[in-house]
N, C-alpha and C positions, 0 to 999 in steps of 0.2 A: 543542392538539388533535393526536392521533396520526393519521398518514396510514395508509391501508390499503395494504399492500404486496402486490402480486399475485405469482403464481408466476413470471410473466415478469420482473418486477422483481427477484425473488430470484435468478433464473438469471443475469441481467445483472450484478447486484451480486457474485454469486459469481465470475463470470469476471473482473470488474474487480479484486476483492480478491485473487484468485489471481495475476493479473498483477502487481499492485502488490507483493505479497509476494515473488514470484519475482524481479522486477527489482531490488528492494531487496537481496535476498540476493546476486544476481550482482554488483551494483555494489560491495557491501561486500567480497566476495571479491576482485574486481579491485583494489580499493584496497589490499588487504593484500598482493597479489602483485607489484605494480609498484614500481619504485624511484624513478620520476620524482615528485618532491614535488608539483609543480603538478597533475599528473594524479591523484595519490593524494588530494589535498585535494578536487579537483573530484568524483571518484567517490564519495568519502565524503559530501560534501554532497548529491549526487544520491540516494544510498542513504537518507540521513536524510529527504529530502523524500518519497520513495516510501513509506518506513515510516510517515511522518506521514499520507500519503494513506490507507494501509491502516487506520491507527488511526481516522481520521475516518470512514471507511466503517463500521467496527465500531460506532463511537459512534452513527452515523446509524441503524443497525439496532437497536441497543439502545434508542434513544429512540422508535423507531417500532413496536416489537413490541407487539402487543396481547395482554394476559394472558388 
């Protein structure tokens, strides 16, 4: 059963999705700019996690949208 998403929910999800996308891009850029292998790997893993969070939020929205 689909859940009803309120305007307040959508605003909160929008803010969270914007943050997740922004931080993923920042971490990805940092990982490309640094030469320290350990930090590069760590930043890259963190970027992938935040990208996955963003994707999961999109999936949540798509499964709960009422036609």
